[in-house]
C-alpha positions as CSV (number, residue, x, y, z in Angstrom):
1,M,13.2,-9.7,4.5
2,Y,9.9,-9.9,6.3
3,T,6.8,-11.7,5.4
4,I,3.3,-10.8,6.6
5,E,0.0,-12.3,5.8
6,L,-2.9,-10.0,5.2
7,Q,-6.6,-10.6,4.7
8,G,-8.2,-8.8,1.7
9,E,-9.7,-6.1,3.9
10,E,-6.3,-5.5,5.6
11,L,-4.6,-5.2,2.2
12,Q,-7.1,-2.6,1.1
13,L,-6.6,-0.7,4.3
14,L,-2.8,-0.7,3.8
15,R,-3.2,0.5,0.2
16,S,-5.6,3.3,1.3
17,A,-3.2,4.3,4.2
18,L,-0.2,4.5,1.9
19,R,-2.1,6.6,-0.7
20,S,-3.3,9.0,2.1
21,Y,0.3,9.1,3.3
22,L,1.5,10.1,-0.2
23,Q,-1.1,12.9,-0.4
24,A,0.3,14.4,2.8
25,F,3.8,15.1,1.4
26,G,4.9,18.1,-0.6
27,H,7.8,18.6,-2.9
28,N,10.4,18.6,-0.1
29,E,9.8,15.0,0.7
30,A,10.7,13.4,-2.7
31,D,12.5,10.6,-1.0
32,L,9.6,9.6,1.1
33,V,7.2,9.9,-1.8
34,Q,9.4,7.6,-3.9
35,A,9.7,5.1,-1.0
36,A,5.9,5.0,-0.5
37,K,5.3,4.5,-4.2
38,T,7.9,1.7,-4.3
39,L,6.2,0.0,-1.4
40,I,2.8,0.3,-3.1
41,L,4.2,-1.4,-6.2
42,K,5.4,-4.4,-4.0
43,L,1.9,-5.0,-2.7
44,P,0.0,-7.8,-4.5
45,E,-3.2,-6.9,-6.3
46,P,-6.3,-7.7,-4.3
47,V,-8.1,-10.9,-5.3
48,D,-11.8,-11.1,-5.1
49,I,-12.7,-14.5,-3.8
50,K,-16.4,-15.3,-3.8
51,V,-17.7,-18.3,-2.0
52,G,-20.8,-19.9,-3.2
């Protein structure tokens, strides 16, 4: 198991990249589509932290 720490902007970038990655696949890559969807589900929801 690996642990990485991401800032909010980095998490948003990762989510966007995975969604773009998903859109690039067709029906022949069902295993990759499922793996990407599973990974997205593992990501924490972004938390808006406002200072002030």
